[in-house]
GUPAKE-234912 format. One record per atom (N, C-alpha, C): x, z, y. Coordinates in steps of 0.05 Angstrom, whole numbers, padded with zeros to 5 digits, always signed. Layout:
<segus>
XZY/...
</segus>
This chain:
<segus>
-00308+00471-00346/-00316+00463-00320/-00305+00430-00322/-00322+00417-00304/-00319+00385-00305/-00287+00385-00285/-00273+00361-00295/-00253+00355-00284/-00266+00338-00261/-00245+00343-00235/-00246+00330-00214/-00251+00296-00216/-00266+00287-00200/-00268+00253-00205/-00257+00242-00169/-00240+00223-00171/-00235+00207-00143/-00247+00181-00146/-00247+00174-00115/-00254+00147-00113/-00237+00132-00098/-00224+00111-00103/-00209+00093-00085/-00227+00065-00076/-00221+00063-00046/-00231+00040-00039/-00213+00024-00027/-00212-00002-00027/-00192-00025-00018/-00211-00042-00004/-00209-00047+00020/-00220-00068+00032/-00200-00082+00043/-00199-00108+00032/-00184-00129+00035/-00196-00151+00047/-00180-00172+00057/-00198-00197+00074/-00214-00216+00054/-00205-00210+00025/-00220-00233+00010/-00236-00217-00007/-00230-00192-00016/-00248-00173-00032/-00249-00143-00027/-00271-00134-00032/-00267-00101-00034/-00264-00095-00058/-00256-00078-00069/-00242-00064-00095/-00252-00037-00098/-00265-00025-00114/-00269+00004-00117/-00262+00014-00145/-00246+00038-00144/-00245+00043-00177/-00254+00077-00174/-00268+00083-00195/-00270+00112-00200/-00258+00124-00225/-00239+00145-00218/-00232+00152-00244/-00225+00186-00243/-00225+00195-00265/-00221+00224-00275/-00197+00228-00290/-00192+00253-00291/-00172+00266-00310/-00187+00278-00333/-00182+00270-00349/-00192+00285-00371/-00174+00301-00386/-00181+00328-00405/-00159+00343-00413/-00147+00334-00438/-00120+00334-00432/-00102+00327-00454/-00091+00300-00441/-00099+00287-00425/-00092+00263-00414/-00063+00265-00397/-00045+00246-00395/-00028+00246-00377/-00032+00247-00353/-00025+00263-00333/-00035+00268-00306/-00030+00241-00292/-00015+00226-00301/-00005+00203-00283/-00015+00176-00291/-00038+00179-00315/-00055+00163-00323/-00086+00166-00326/-00101+00168-00306/-00126+00174-00303/-00146+00154-00323/-00163+00168-00330/-00185+00153-00345/-00203+00133-00322/-00209+00108-00325/-00220+00095-00311/-00250+00098-00315/-00269+00110-00299/-00297+00110-00302/-00312+00089-00302/-00308+00075-00277/-00315+00053-00270/-00307+00037-00249/-00308+00007-00240/-00300-00007-00223/-00325-00018-00203/-00315-00030-00185/-00334-00044-00169/-00323-00066-00148/-00332-00086-00145/-00317-00109-00129/-00340-00127-00114/-00333-00129-00090/-00351-00156-00079/-00335-00174-00058/-00343-00196-00050/-00334-00217-00030/-00335-00194-00003/-00307-00198+00013/-00312-00187+00039/-00319-00203+00055/-00337-00191+00074/-00349-00205+00095/-00343-00189+00123/-00344-00203+00143/-00336-00188+00170/-00310-00181+00176/-00291-00194+00160/-00258-00191+00160/-00244-00209+00171/-00220-00206+00185/-00205-00229+00183/-00173-00221+00186/-00158-00222+00168/-00125-00216+00170/-00128-00189+00169/-00147-00175+00157/-00147-00147+00148/-00165-00131+00167/-00169-00147+00194/-00186-00136+00214/-00212-00136+00209/-00228-00116+00218/-00256-00114+00216/-00263-00128+00247/-00279-00148+00238/-00292-00166+00262/-00323-00162+00267/-00336-00151+00243/-00367-00143+00247/-00368-00122+00226/-00373-00098+00236/-00375-00071+00222/-00395-00074+00198/-00425-00089+00211/-00444-00085+00193/-00445-00105+00171/-00428-00127+00177/-00424-00142+00151/-00405-00127+00131/-00384-00115+00135/-00365-00103+00119/-00381-00082+00102/-00400-00067+00120/-00415-00046+00107/-00440-00054+00086/-00445-00076+00088/-00461-00094+00076/-00452-00095+00049/-00425-00113+00052/-00407-00119+00026/-00401-00094+00010/-00396-00073+00025/-00384-00048+00016/-00406-00035-00002/-00423-00040+00005/-00452-00027-00011/-00460-00041-00039/-00449-00067-00037/-00451-00084-00061/-00434-00071-00087/-00407-00069-00072/-00386-00057-00091/-00388-00031-00100/-00400-00014-00082/-00404+00016-00087/-00429+00015-00110/-00448-00003-00108/-00466-00001-00129/-00458-00007-00154/-00443-00028-00156/-00433-00035-00180/-00410-00009-00193/-00396-00002-00174/-00378+00021-00181/-00397+00046-00193/-00422+00053-00175/-00435+00069-00187/-00451+00067-00215/-00455+00045-00211/-00470+00034-00243/-00447+00040-00268/-00428+00025-00263/-00410+00029-00291/-00397+00057-00291/-00396+00069-00271/-00381+00097-00275/-00401+00119-00285/-00428+00111-00277/-00448+00133-00278/-00445+00159-00261/-00439+00153-00234/-00431+00175-00221/-00447+00165-00193/-00452+00187-00174/-00458+00178-00145/-00433+00180-00126/-00423+00158-00114/-00401+00164-00098/-00406+00173-00071/-00399+00196-00057/-00403+00209-00035/-00377+00214-00016/-00355+00210-00038/-00331+00222-00023/-00310+00192-00036/-00292+00189-00019/-00273+00169-00029/-00245+00170-00008/-00226+00158-00021/-00201+00157-00008/-00200+00122-00008/-00186+00120+00025/-00187+00092+00035/-00162+00083+00035/-00158+00051+00032/-00129+00043+00032/-00134+00029+00060/-00107+00030+00080/-00111+00017+00106/-00089-00009+00098/-00095-00033+00105/-00075-00058+00105/-00084-00072+00130/-00074-00094+00123/-00075-00119+00149/-00058-00112+00165/-00057-00134+00186/-00034-00135+00198/-00027-00116+00219/-00055-00099+00226/-00052-00079+00238/-00033-00055+00229/-00025-00061+00207/-00006-00037+00192/+00020-00041+00198/+00037-00024+00199/+00066-00024+00207/+00082-00005+00206/+00106-00004+00202/+00130+00016+00190/+00146+00019+00212/+00156+00040+00224/+00185+00041+00243/+00191+00069+00238/+00224+00066+00236/+00239+00090+00231/+00245+00099+00261/+00248+00129+00254/+00255+00145+00280/+00273+00170+00273/+00288+00183+00290/+00312+00201+00283/+00299+00224+00302/+00305+00245+00289/+00301+00267+00310/+00316+00290+00301/+00327+00312+00314/+00340+00339+00307/+00329+00364+00320/+00334+00385+00307/+00329+00411+00317/+00353+00434+00310/+00352+00454+00328/+00371+00477+00325/+00356+00495+00304/+00370+00503+00283/+00360+00528+00270/+00359+00554+00284/+00334+00567+00288/+00332+00592+00300/+00337+00617+00287/+00333+00614+00258/+00330+00638+00247/+00362+00650+00249/+00359+00680+00252/+00387+00693+00255/+00404+00687+00227/+00393+00686+00205/+00404+00680+00182/+00417+00653+00173/+00410+00632+00198/+00412+00602+00191/+00395+00589+00169/+00380+00601+00158/+00368+00588+00138/+00344+00569+00146/+00342+00546+00138/+00325+00526+00144/+00301+00532+00133/+00272+00532+00147/+00247+00539+00140/+00234+00511+00139/+00201+00511+00129/+00186+00485+00133/+00180+00482+00162/+00180+00505+00178/+00173+00497+00203/+00198+00473+00215/+00221+00487+00212/+00243+00466+00219/+00244+00440+00209/+00230+00438+00190/+00233+00407+00176/+00208+00394+00193/+00183+00410+00196/+00165+00399+00215/+00173+00393+00242/+00187+00411+00256/+00200+00404+00288/+00215+00380+00286/+00231+00377+00262/+00248+00356+00262/+00233+00329+00258/+00213+00333+00249/+00194+00306+00240/+00180+00297+00265/+00169+00318+00284/+00165+00315+00308/+00180+00304+00328/+00203+00317+00327/+00227+00302+00348/+00234+00276+00338/+00232+00265+00310/+00233+00241+00299/+00216+00219+00313/+00187+00231+00312/+00162+00221+00319/+00168+00212+00351/+00171+00230+00362/+00174+00229+00396/+00203+00213+00404/+00216+00206+00390/+00233+00187+00391/+00231+00153+00390/+00204+00155+00376/+00194+00123+00382/+00188+00108+00408/+00206+00092+00415/+00198+00079+00440/+00164+00075+00446/+00156+00084+00464/+00123+00083+00469/+00115+00056+00470/+00125+00035+00471/+00118+00009+00468/+00109+00003+00439/+00121+00013+00417/+00117+00012+00393/+00095+00028+00379/+00086+00044+00396/+00069+00063+00386/+00039+00067+00405/+00043+00050+00424/+00018+00046+00441/-00004+00032+00426/-00032+00043+00431/-00054+00037+00417/-00051+00045+00384/-00035+00054+00371/-00026+00060+00347/-00033+00086+00336/-00037+00097+00312/-00038+00123+00304/-00021+00121+00281/-00002+00145+00273/+00013+00146+00255/-00001+00161+00236/+00001+00147+00210/-00017+00156+00184/+00000+00162+00166/+00029+00165+00166/+00046+00181+00149/+00077+00178+00159/+00083+00200+00154/+00113+00205+00164/+00126+00216+00139/+00145+00196+00129/+00156+00202+00109/+00189+00205+00113/+00201+00228+00105/+00228+00234+00109/+00242+00213+00089/+00266+00200+00102/+00287+00185+00091/+00306+00205+00076/+00315+00219+00103/+00344+00236+00096/+00349+00252+00117/+00355+00274+00106/+00359+00300+00128/+00393+00297+00123/+00401+00315+00148/+00428+00325+00158/+00429+00351+00157/+00450+00363+00151/+00458+00390+00159/+00477+00385+00173/+00485+00398+00196/+00504+00398+00212/+00521+00370+00205/+00511+00350+00213/+00517+00320+00208/+00525+00315+00182/+00523+00328+00164/+00529+00324+00136/+00503+00318+00121/+00501+00293+00108/+00476+00283+00090/+00471+00304+00064/+00447+00302+00052/+00440+00325+00041/+00429+00306+00019/+00430+00316-00009/+00417+00301-00028/+00387+00305-00032/+00368+00287-00039/+00332+00294-00035/+00331+00299-00003/+00302+00310-00005/+00288+00309+00023/+00278+00340+00022/+00286+00355+00012/+00278+00383+00018/+00300+00402+00023/+00308+00407+00047/+00325+00418+00058/+00321+00455+00058/+00295+00456+00055/+00287+00488+00060/+00307+00506+00041/+00314+00524+00055/+00330+00545+00037/+00351+00540+00042/+00367+00516+00051/+00395+00512+00057/+00402+00526+00081/+00431+00527+00091/+00432+00545+00116/+00451+00522+00134/+00445+00521+00160/+00463+00506+00178/+00454+00516+00202/+00466+00501+00224/+00457+00504+00252/+00442+00485+00268/+00447+00459+00251/+00429+00437+00261/+00417+00422+00239/+00395+00410+00240/+00379+00395+00224/+00364+00370+00235/+00385+00345+00226/+00373+00318+00230/+00357+00306+00211/+00341+00286+00218/+00324+00279+00205/+00317+00251+00207/+00323+00226+00190/+00312+00200+00195/+00290+00200+00176/+00264+00185+00191/+00241+00182+00176/+00226+00157+00182/+00212+00148+00162/+00193+00128+00166/+00166+00131+00175/+00155+00124+00199/+00132+00127+00207/+00114+00104+00204/+00088+00105+00187/+00073+00086+00179/+00047+00090+00199/+00047+00068+00213/+00029+00067+00236/+00005+00045+00236/-00022+00052+00244/-00044+00033+00245/-00049+00029+00271/-00067+00010+00279/-00078+00002+00301/-00103+00019+00303/-00104+00035+00326/-00124+00058+00327/-00150+00048+00322/-00154+00029+00338/-00186+00013+00338/-00195+00010+00308/-00179-00006+00298/-00172-00018+00270/-00179+00005+00252/-00174+00028+00249/-00168+00051+00230/-00193+00066+00234/-00209+00066+00266/-00233+00077+00264/-00251+00065+00256/-00256+00034+00254/-00273+00010+00253/-00275+00018+00218/-00251+00017+00202/-00249+00016+00180/-00268+00041+00166/-00261+00066+00181/-00270+00093+00168/-00305+00089+00178/-00313+00078+00202/-00337+00078+00211/-00356+00058+00183/-00343+00037+00179/-00355+00019+00161/-00361+00029+00134/-00342+00050+00130/-00352+00060+00100/-00366+00086+00106/-00367+00099+00129/-00386+00117+00136/-00414+00111+00134/-00417+00081+00148/-00443+00074+00147/-00454+00069+00122/-00441+00064+00101/-00444+00059+00072/-00457+00085+00062/-00456+00109+00074/-00459+00133+00064/-00436+00149+00046/-00408+00140+00054/-00386+00150+00038/-00374+00168+00058/-00365+00190+00052/-00344+00207+00072/-00318+00202+00063/-00300+00194+00086/-00271+00186+00076/-00258+00208+00082/-00243+00216+00055/-00230+00240+00048/-00204+00238+00065/-00184+00222+00058/-00163+00215+00068/-00157+00186+00078/-00135+00178+00085/-00132+00149+00081/-00098+00150+00075/-00093+00124+00063/-00063+00118+00056/-00054+00084+00061/-00032+00082+00070/-00026+00050+00071/-00027+00041+00041/-00043+00020+00041/-00046+00004+00016/-00020-00004+00002/-00001-00017+00018/+00017-00021+00001/+00030+00005-00014/+00035+00029-00005/+00041+00052-00010/+00023+00061-00029/+00000+00057-00033/-00021+00066-00054/-00012+00044-00082/-00009+00022-00077/-00007+00003-00100/+00020+00009-00113/+00036+00019-00099/+00065+00028-00113/+00061+00048-00132/+00042+00066-00131/+00037+00088-00153/+00037+00073-00181/+00024+00051-00186/+00010+00042-00209/+00029+00016-00217/+00043+00002-00196/+00055-00020-00201/+00090-00019-00205/+00099+00004-00194/+00123+00010-00196/+00132+00032-00215/+00152+00034-00226/+00159+00058-00246/+00186+00075-00229/+00185+00100-00238/+00195+00117-00220/+00235+00105-00222/+00236+00095-00241/+00267+00079-00245/+00269+00061-00225/+00253+00042-00222/+00252+00018-00206/+00255+00029-00172/+00243+00054-00173/+00239+00063-00141/+00262+00075-00132/+00277+00085-00154/+00299+00104-00151/+00321+00087-00148/+00328+00061-00165/+00345+00043-00165/+00344+00026-00136/+00319+00018-00128/+00315+00006-00102/+00301-00022-00110/+00283-00024-00099/+00264-00049-00101/+00244-00057-00078/+00230-00078-00077/+00216-00088-00059/+00185-00094-00071/+00167-00082-00063/+00140-00088-00076/+00128-00110-00055/+00123-00134-00069/+00106-00154-00047/+00077-00161-00054/+00063-00151-00039/+00034-00158-00039/+00022-00186-00032/+00014-00203-00043/+00011-00232-00030/-00017-00233-00034/-00033-00228-00012/-00062-00225-00008/-00072-00254+00005/-00095-00250+00005/-00107-00275+00022/-00098-00284+00043/-00092-00267+00059/-00084-00274+00089/-00068-00262+00101/-00052-00242+00082/-00032-00221+00096/-00011-00225+00068/+00021-00218+00078/+00034-00208+00055/+00051-00187+00068/+00043-00165+00044/+00057-00142+00052/+00082-00136+00040/+00101-00118+00046/+00122-00110+00032/+00131-00086+00039/+00137-00069+00012/+00149-00041+00018/+00171-00037+00006/+00194-00030+00021/+00219-00025+00000/+00224+00001-00005/+00241+00008-00033/+00240+00031-00038/+00269+00042-00048/+00276+00062-00038/+00305+00072-00051/+00304+00097-00053/+00318+00107-00081/+00318+00135-00080/+00291+00151-00086/+00273+00131-00096/+00242+00140-00093/+00229+00143-00076/+00236+00136-00052/+00228+00136-00026/+00221+00113-00012/+00201+00107-00003/+00196+00080+00016/+00212+00084+00043/+00227+00063+00046/+00246+00064+00070/+00241+00045+00093/+00223+00026+00084/+00212+00006+00101/+00188-00010+00101/+00164-00014+00113/+00143-00028+00108/+00142-00048+00128/+00127-00069+00121/+00123-00093+00138/+00100-00111+00128/+00085-00120+00149/+00062-00138+00144/+00065-00160+00155/+00061-00189+00146/+00066-00213+00152/+00036-00228+00154/+00028-00244+00172/+00001-00252+00171/+00003-00278+00160/+00015-00281+00132/+00011-00306+00120/+00003-00298+00087/-00010-00316+00079/-00017-00303+00051/-00025-00333+00034/-00039-00322+00012/-00041-00346-00009/-00068-00365-00001/-00089-00354+00020/-00102-00379+00027/-00094-00400+00042/-00070-00393+00052/-00048-00414+00068/-00043-00436+00045/-00036-00427+00029/-00027-00443+00007/-00056-00458-00004/-00074-00452-00007/-00096-00468-00019/-00107-00484+00003/-00102-00478+00031/-00107-00502+00054/-00084-00521+00058/-00061-00520+00043/-00042-00534+00046/-00042-00554+00023/-00052-00547+00001/-00057-00565-00021/-00084-00582-00016/-00106-00569+00000/-00124-00586+00001/-00118-00610+00025/-00105-00606+00041/-00093-00620+00063/-00076-00644+00047/-00059-00634+00035/-00039-00650+00023/-00046-00669+00000/-00071-00661-00020/-00081-00674-00038/-00109-00681-00028/-00115-00680-00003/-00141-00683+00007/-00164-00687-00013/-00168-00653-00021/-00187-00651-00038/-00202-00625-00025/-00223-00619-00041/-00240-00594-00027/-00226-00568-00031/-00229-00553-00014/-00220-00520-00014/-00225-00506-00046/-00247-00511-00054/-00256-00501-00084/-00239-00513-00100/-00232-00539-00099/-00209-00557-00120/-00186-00543-00115/-00175-00545-00091/-00142-00535-00083/-00142-00504-00095/-00162-00489-00090/-00161-00466-00101/-00156-00458-00132/-00171-00475-00151/-00164-00481-00177/-00144-00495-00187/-00133-00511-00170/-00106-00523-00176/-00081-00506-00172/-00088-00488-00152/-00068-00465-00147/-00059-00447-00166/-00089-00441-00175/-00088-00426-00200/-00083-00434-00228/-00077-00460-00229/-00072-00472-00250/-00098-00476-00270/-00118-00480-00254/-00149-00481-00266/-00151-00511-00274/-00172-00514-00292/-00174-00547-00301/-00191-00563-00278/-00185-00583-00269/-00197-00596-00250/-00196-00629-00260/-00219-00643-00244/-00219-00675-00248/-00203-00691-00236/-00191-00675-00212/-00181-00694-00191/-00151-00695-00204/-00140-00720-00205/-00114-00729-00210/-00100-00726-00186/-00071-00720-00190/-00052-00714-00171/-00026-00713-00180/-00004-00723-00167/+00023-00724-00173/+00035-00694-00178/+00044-00682-00203/+00054-00658-00208/+00076-00648-00179/+00096-00669-00181/+00121-00662-00165/+00108-00658-00133/+00093-00668-00125/+00078-00671-00095/+00064-00641-00093/+00048-00630-00116/+00039-00608-00115/+00057-00579-00113/+00079-00588-00127/+00102-00564-00127/+00113-00568-00098/+00119-00593-00082/+00133-00589-00063/+00114-00575-00037/+00082-00577-00041/+00070-00568-00026/+00066-00541-00031/+00063-00527-00048/+00062-00502-00057/+00093-00487-00053/+00115-00498-00056/+00143-00489-00059/+00149-00486-00022/+00135-00504-00011/+00137-00502+00016/+00126-00477+00034/+00107-00472+00023/+00096-00444+00035/+00104-00422+00022/+00110-00420-00005/+00124-00402-00014/+00152-00393-00001/+00168-00417+00002/+00196-00415+00023/+00190-00397+00044/+00164-00402+00059/+00161-00390+00085/+00161-00360+00076/+00144-00353+00059/+00138-00325+00056/+00167-00311+00044/+00176-00325+00027/+00207-00303+00020/+00229-00307+00040/+00223-00331+00056/+00242-00324+00081/+00238-00298+00099/+00210-00298+00104/+00206-00273+00114/+00216-00250+00104/+00211-00246+00080/+00219-00226+00061/+00252-00219+00064/+00262-00243+00058/+00293-00244+00062/+00302-00238+00090/+00288-00245+00111/+00300-00239+00142/+00295-00206+00144/+00274-00196+00131/+00267-00170+00134/+00286-00148+00124/+00296-00160+00096/+00315-00146+00084/+00338-00150+00092/+00351-00171+00107/+00378-00170+00122/+00371-00158+00146/+00352-00152+00157/+00349-00136+00187/+00354-00099+00180/+00345-00097+00150/+00352-00069+00148/+00374-00060+00121/+00385-00084+00122/+00413-00083+00111/+00412-00082+00077/+00389-00097+00065/+00384-00090+00039/+00384-00117+00019/+00386-00139+00032/+00385-00164+00022/+00408-00165-00001/+00399-00173-00027/+00413-00175-00046/+00427-00152-00060/+00413-00129-00049/+00426-00098-00060/+00405-00086-00069/+00384-00093-00079/+00362-00084-00090/+00363-00086-00124/+00373-00068-00135/+00385-00075-00169/+00357-00081-00184/+00331-00063-00173/+00303-00068-00187/+00291-00093-00181/+00304-00111-00159/+00284-00135-00148/+00265-00130-00134/+00251-00151-00141/+00218-00156-00123/+00204-00155-00145/+00182-00142-00139/+00153-00140-00155/+00130-00154-00141/+00121-00171-00155/+00100-00182-00139/+00074-00177-00147/+00051-00172-00130/+00024-00167-00140/+00005-00177-00119/-00015-00174-00119/-00036-00191-00109/-00052-00214-00116/-00063-00230-00101/-00074-00251-00111/-00057-00275-00114/-00035-00276-00096/-00019-00295-00100/-00003-00289-00120/-00003-00268-00133/+00018-00270-00161/+00009-00287-00181/-00013-00299-00181/-00026-00317-00202/-00009-00339-00201/-00003-00347-00180/+00011-00380-00179/+00034-00375-00198/+00039-00399-00216/+00055-00397-00236/+00081-00399-00229/+00092-00411-00207/+00119-00411-00202/+00127-00393-00181/+00109-00371-00173/+00117-00351-00155/+00145-00336-00161/+00142-00330-00190/+00162-00308-00203/+00189-00320-00193/+00193-00346-00208/+00216-00361-00206/+00230-00365-00176/+00204-00373-00163/+00213-00380-00135/+00224-00357-00118/+00211-00329-00129/+00222-00305-00109/+00250-00302-00125/+00259-00303-00148/+00279-00295-00157/+00306-00317-00147/+00300-00342-00141/+00318-00358-00125/+00321-00357-00107/+00299-00357-00090/+00300-00351-00055/+00311-00325-00048/+00311-00305-00060/+00320-00275-00053/+00345-00266-00077/+00349-00285-00093/+00375-00275-00108/+00375-00247-00123/+00346-00242-00130/+00344-00213-00136/+00326-00218-00169/+00333-00196-00184/+00308-00192-00207/+00281-00200-00198/+00263-00217-00215/+00235-00219-00203/+00213-00211-00225/+00189-00200-00221/+00171-00198-00239/+00149-00198-00229/+00129-00203-00238/+00099-00195-00235/+00090-00171-00240/+00073-00153-00222/+00071-00125-00232/+00047-00127-00251/+00045-00107-00262/+00021-00099-00282/+00019-00072-00291/-00004-00062-00295/-00010-00039-00305/-00015-00034-00330/+00002-00011-00342/-00004-00002-00371/-00018+00021-00372/-00039+00015-00400/-00061+00038-00399/-00064+00038-00436/-00073+00058-00438/-00074+00061-00470/-00096+00035-00475/-00086+00025-00499/-00106+00000-00506/-00137+00008-00509/-00145+00033-00520/-00170+00041-00522/-00185+00053-00505/-00173+00052-00480/-00182+00066-00455/-00205+00053-00446/-00228+00066-00446/-00252+00054-00426/-00245+00047-00403/-00260+00025-00390/-00252+00014-00368/-00225-00002-00364/-00215+00002-00384/-00182-00006-00380/-00181-00035-00352/-00161-00028-00339/-00150-00045-00315/-00135-00066-00326/-00137-00089-00332/-00118-00111-00347/-00097-00120-00329/-00095-00118-00304/-00076-00127-00287/-00080-00108-00255/-00062-00121-00239/-00058-00106-00215/-00082-00113-00190/-00100-00123-00199/-00122-00133-00184/-00134-00105-00169/-00133-00085-00182/-00150-00061-00170/-00122-00041-00168/-00097-00048-00160/-00076-00030-00161/-00085-00014-00136/-00088-00024-00111/-00089-00005-00089/-00112+00014-00094/-00133+00007-00100/-00157+00027-00105/-00151+00047-00127/-00139+00042-00149/-00129+00059-00169/-00104+00079-00160/-00088+00066-00141/-00061+00082-00129/-00081+00106-00115/-00102+00100-00103/-00111+00118-00084/-00125+00143-00100/-00136+00132-00123/-00149+00152-00143/-00129+00173-00150/-00105+00155-00157/-00084+00175-00170/-00077+00197-00146/-00072+00192-00125/-00070+00211-00102/-00092+00228-00098/-00120+00217-00101/-00143+00238-00097/-00145+00261-00118/-00138+00249-00147/-00139+00268-00166/-00117+00291-00166/-00093+00279-00157/-00073+00302-00152/-00077+00315-00127/-00100+00308-00108/-00099+00329-00085/-00121+00346-00095/-00140+00337-00114/-00163+00354-00122/-00151+00379-00146/-00132+00367-00157/-00114+00387-00177/-00100+00412-00167/-00091+00400-00142/-00071+00423-00127/-00088+00429-00098/-00109+00424-00100/-00122+00437-00075/-00111+00433-00043/-00099+00405-00042/-00086+00399-00018/-00080+00369-00016/-00079+00359+00007/-00077+00329+00010/-00052+00319+00017/-00049+00291+00013/-00025+00276+00021/-00029+00277+00055/-00038+00275+00064/-00043+00268+00092/-00056+00290+00107/-00063+00291+00131/-00085+00310+00150/-00112+00292+00145/-00128+00312+00136/-00158+00306+00128/-00168+00297+00149/-00181+00276+00149/-00204+00257+00170/-00232+00266+00159/-00246+00280+00177/-00275+00288+00177/-00294+00263+00183/-00286+00250+00207/-00306+00230+00207/-00289+00207+00233/-00299+00186+00239/-00284+00165+00254/-00288+00174+00278/-00298+00198+00283/-00300+00204+00314/-00280+00227+00322/-00267+00235+00298/-00245+00256+00304/-00216+00244+00311/-00204+00259+00320/-00172+00245+00332/-00162+00246+00300/-00151+00220+00295/-00133+00220+00273/-00104+00225+00273/-00100+00252+00265/-00069+00264+00270/-00051+00251+00246/-00026+00248+00252/-00004+00240+00240/+00001+00259+00215/+00012+00249+00190/+00017+00263+00167/+00044+00277+00179/+00048+00307+00178/+00068+00318+00178/+00082+00324+00161/+00072+00323+00133/+00092+00320+00109/+00081+00315+00087/+00096+00308+00072/+00086+00299+00038/+00098+00321+00027/+00075+00331+00010/+00088+00361-00002/+00091+00353-00030/+00094+00330-00036/+00101+00320-00060/+00120+00298-00070/+00132+00293-00090/+00151+00270-00090/+00131+00252-00098/+00142+00226-00094/+00126+00208-00103/+00120+00204-00131/+00097+00196-00143/+00089+00195-00172/+00104+00174-00177/+00114+00167-00206/+00123+00148-00228/+00101+00130-00226/
</segus>
C-alpha cells in the first residue's frame, strides 16, 4: 500500500513556496522524504494581504507546475499556511464546573473550558476575524496549576484554562482559500505560518526551555514564543527585509537591484563606505528588534528565554543579523536551518521552504492518524470554524 503524500503551500508577499513530501517505510516519522518543490514570484499580494486573487492564482499555478514536475505527482489537495499582518494571537481564560458525579474531568469539559476562554475575548479584538487555532497554555484544577495540557482523567470540581487563540482576518482567509481553489487545489486545512515553520526550525529542547522564532519576511516580521513545548504568544509586525533594501537604495543612492545584492553580501560594482552601510542596515534592524523586545516585555519574557532567538526568513541572510539580535535582545541567537540526511533526494538546504515543509509534516501526521490538527475546511464558502483541540503534542 502506498504511503500518503502531503503538499504544503506557503503564499508569501515575495514568493510562493510549495513542498511535496512522503513518509517512506523505515523513515523517521519527523523527517519526511521530499519528493519535490516549486516556487514562483508572488503577484497580487501586499504585506501578506491578497489584493488581486487572479494574479495570486496565476503565480500559484507556476509554482504548482514546478512542484508537480519535480515530484512526479499531481497535486489536488494541500495544507495552506496563513501569514501576513492579518494574523494575530490573543490569550483568553475560561472556566467550567465539572458535572460528572465522580468529579472526573472529561474531554468535553476541556472543550467547554476552551469555548469559555474564547468567549472571554473582548469583541473588539475578534471583530471581522476567525479563530484558526486554540492552543491550551495552562490548565488549573480547583485553582491549582497542573503539569502538561491534558487534564482528562483527573478529578476536581472546577477546571480553568488559559489559551492562545490565533486569529486571521476573515476576508483574508477566504481570499487565500479561493486563490488556491481557483488553481484547482482543495485546501484540506490551514495553519498559522509561524507555527508551521517551528516544526522544522526548532527542536523540542528549544521549545521546552523557551525561545522565540522570528521570521524576517520581505514585508512582515512574525514572531512566535515557545515555553514548555507550547506556543504562548504570536505577533506580526508590518516591517520586513524589503524596508532594509529601500533604506540602502536611498542611503547609497543606488538602484533597488544593487541595494538587494549589497544587502545579501553579493558582488557589485558600486563603491560605498562600509561603515555607512552598516549604519543603514543597523538602524532598520534596530527597529525590528525593538519591536520584538517590546513584545517580550509585554508578555514578561524579555531576557528569560534560555534557548534565545532563532531567526528565519529571507532577512536571516543578512550577515550582521545574528550578532545584532544577540546584542539587542541579550539572548542567545542563531540562524535557523533544517537538518536532513545527506543522501536524501530533494534535500532542502536551508529554511527557505520551512513553512511549506512544516505543513507537510502536519499533513502526513494527519493522514497517518486519520485526523486533522484543525477543523476541516471544505471550501472558501464554508464557515471557518475555530480549532477546538489539538490532539497531539507539538512535534520536535
